[in-house]
C-alpha positions as CSV (number, residue, x, y, z in Angstrom):
1,M,83.9,-151.1,-29.0
2,G,87.0,-149.3,-30.4
3,R,90.3,-150.9,-30.4
4,R,92.9,-150.2,-27.7
5,R,96.2,-148.9,-28.9
6,K,99.4,-150.2,-27.7
7,K,101.6,-147.4,-26.0
8,N,104.8,-146.6,-28.1
9,N,107.8,-146.9,-25.9
10,R,110.4,-146.6,-28.9
11,N,111.1,-143.0,-28.6
12,R,111.3,-142.9,-24.8
13,N,115.0,-144.0,-24.6
14,R,116.1,-142.3,-28.0
15,L,119.3,-140.4,-27.9
16,P,119.2,-136.8,-29.1
17,K,120.4,-136.2,-32.9
18,V,123.9,-135.3,-33.1
19,R,125.2,-133.6,-36.3
20,A,128.8,-134.3,-37.4
21,N,130.9,-133.2,-40.2
22,E,128.7,-132.2,-43.4
23,Q,125.5,-132.4,-41.5
24,I,126.4,-129.2,-39.7
25,R,124.4,-126.4,-41.2
26,A,125.6,-123.3,-39.5
27,P,128.1,-121.2,-41.7
28,R,130.5,-120.5,-38.8
29,V,131.0,-122.4,-35.5
30,L,133.0,-122.0,-32.3
31,V,135.5,-124.9,-32.4
32,I,136.9,-126.8,-29.4
33,G,140.1,-128.8,-30.3
34,P,140.7,-132.4,-29.5
35,D,142.7,-131.5,-26.5
36,G,139.7,-129.2,-25.1
37,K,141.1,-125.9,-25.9
38,N,139.2,-123.3,-27.7
39,L,140.4,-122.7,-31.4
40,G,137.9,-119.9,-32.0
41,V,135.2,-119.2,-34.5
42,M,135.6,-120.4,-38.1
43,S,133.7,-122.0,-41.0
44,V,132.8,-125.7,-40.9
45,R,135.0,-126.4,-43.7
46,E,138.1,-125.0,-41.9
47,A,137.0,-127.0,-38.7
48,M,136.8,-130.2,-40.9
49,G,140.3,-129.7,-42.3
50,I,141.6,-129.6,-38.8
51,A,139.5,-132.5,-37.8
52,E,141.1,-134.3,-40.8
53,E,144.5,-133.7,-39.9
54,H,144.0,-135.5,-36.5
55,G,141.8,-138.4,-38.0
56,L,138.7,-137.3,-36.0
57,D,135.3,-135.8,-36.7
58,V,133.6,-132.5,-36.2
59,V,130.8,-133.1,-33.7
60,E,128.1,-130.5,-32.8
61,V,127.9,-130.4,-29.0
62,S,125.7,-127.4,-28.4
63,P,123.6,-126.5,-31.4
64,N,121.6,-123.8,-29.9
65,A,124.5,-121.7,-28.8
66,N,125.4,-118.6,-30.9
67,P,127.5,-119.5,-32.7
68,P,127.0,-123.3,-32.6
69,V,129.8,-125.1,-30.6
70,V,131.5,-127.9,-32.4
71,R,134.3,-130.3,-30.9
72,I,136.9,-132.1,-32.8
73,M,136.6,-135.8,-31.5
74,D,135.8,-139.5,-32.5
75,Y,132.1,-139.5,-33.3
76,G,131.7,-143.0,-32.4
77,K,133.3,-142.7,-29.0
78,Y,131.0,-139.6,-28.4
79,M,127.9,-141.5,-29.3
80,Y,129.1,-144.4,-27.1
81,E,129.6,-142.2,-24.1
82,L,126.0,-140.6,-24.7
83,K,124.5,-144.3,-24.6
84,K,126.3,-145.1,-21.5
85,K,125.0,-142.0,-19.9
86,Q,121.5,-142.6,-21.0
87,K,121.8,-146.1,-19.5
88,K,123.0,-145.1,-16.2
89,K,120.2,-142.3,-16.0
90,D,117.6,-145.0,-16.8
91,K,118.8,-147.3,-14.0
92,T,116.6,-146.8,-10.9
93,P,117.3,-148.7,-7.7
94,E,115.1,-151.5,-7.0
95,M,113.4,-152.3,-3.8
96,K,114.4,-155.7,-2.5
97,E,112.4,-157.6,0.2
98,I,113.5,-159.8,2.8
99,E,111.0,-161.6,5.3
100,L,112.0,-162.7,8.8
101,T,110.2,-164.2,11.7
102,P,110.8,-163.4,15.4
103,T,112.1,-166.9,16.0
104,I,114.6,-167.0,13.4
105,G,117.7,-169.1,14.0
106,D,121.1,-167.3,14.2
107,H,122.4,-169.0,11.1
108,D,119.3,-168.5,9.1
109,L,119.4,-164.7,10.1
110,Q,123.1,-164.5,9.0
111,V,122.2,-165.9,5.6
112,K,119.3,-163.4,5.1
113,L,121.6,-160.6,6.3
114,K,124.2,-161.6,3.9
115,K,121.7,-161.3,1.2
116,A,120.7,-158.0,2.2
117,R,124.1,-156.8,2.5
118,E,124.6,-158.0,-1.2
119,F,121.7,-156.0,-2.4
120,L,122.7,-152.8,-0.3
121,E,126.2,-153.0,-1.9
122,K,124.4,-153.1,-5.4
123,G,122.7,-149.9,-4.6
124,H,119.3,-151.3,-3.9
125,K,116.9,-150.3,-1.0
126,V,116.0,-153.3,1.2
127,K,112.6,-153.6,2.9
128,I,113.0,-156.0,5.8
129,E,109.5,-157.5,7.0
130,I,109.3,-159.4,10.3
131,R,106.0,-161.5,10.3
132,M,104.5,-162.5,13.6
133,R,102.1,-165.5,13.7
134,G,99.7,-166.7,16.3
135,R,100.8,-166.0,19.9
136,Q,103.9,-164.1,18.8
137,M,101.7,-161.2,18.6
138,L,101.8,-160.9,22.5
139,H,105.4,-160.4,22.3
140,V,105.9,-157.6,20.0
141,D,109.2,-156.4,22.1
142,I,110.8,-159.4,20.8
143,T,110.0,-158.5,17.3
144,H,111.3,-155.0,17.8
145,N,114.5,-156.2,19.5
146,L,115.1,-158.2,16.3
147,A,114.6,-155.3,14.1
148,E,117.1,-153.1,16.1
149,K,119.6,-156.1,16.0
150,V,119.3,-156.2,12.1
151,I,119.8,-152.5,11.9
152,A,122.9,-152.8,14.1
153,M,124.3,-155.6,12.1
154,L,123.8,-153.8,8.7
155,D,124.9,-150.4,10.2
156,D,128.3,-150.3,8.1
157,V,126.6,-150.5,4.7
158,A,123.0,-149.2,5.4
159,A,121.2,-146.4,6.9
160,V,117.6,-146.4,8.1
161,D,115.3,-144.8,5.6
162,V,111.9,-145.7,7.2
163,E,112.0,-146.5,10.8
164,P,110.5,-149.9,12.1
165,K,106.8,-149.6,12.4
166,Q,104.1,-152.2,13.2
167,E,101.2,-152.8,10.8
168,G,99.0,-155.7,11.7
169,R,101.0,-158.9,11.9
170,F,104.2,-157.3,10.4
171,V,107.0,-155.0,11.6
172,H,108.7,-153.6,8.7
173,F,111.5,-151.0,7.9
174,I,113.5,-149.9,4.9
175,L,117.3,-149.7,4.6
176,K,119.1,-147.7,2.0
177,P,122.7,-148.0,1.0
178,R,125.3,-145.7,2.8
179,K,127.1,-143.1,0.6
180,K,130.7,-144.4,-0.1
């Protein structure tokens, strides 16, 4: 039997290579100043001279353009912003689950809904599952009323993503956060 290889995830979250100052290979570049104004096409040396006056770096922001576009800015700050964007892109909202029963007490329901509200405010979707036991299956209308009550109580922070539906002993539905 052959050995199984472990998948390499190191390259998945890697930031693109960004050239700065002497690393820029193009002879002439389009320069954007620290204030965002177009300074025109010039050599990398001239751009580095301007950057040095401001105490900043020449950072290549669009290497594939003709001529390549560089910006006079702080390299460290630019990399920090790129990392922050990457992290934000990698974050996907999680699905949280809350389980109820048709005979739940008022206070218990308030506690569960408070938790659901917290999840929704953090941007997560919430799957609410109402479990029926034994003879509760004969009174599905009570369960559906509870589902409608929950939806009404969370209406200010949530919209229904998946309508309440019954599958076996469960009635479940999914709420998604409302856009602010």
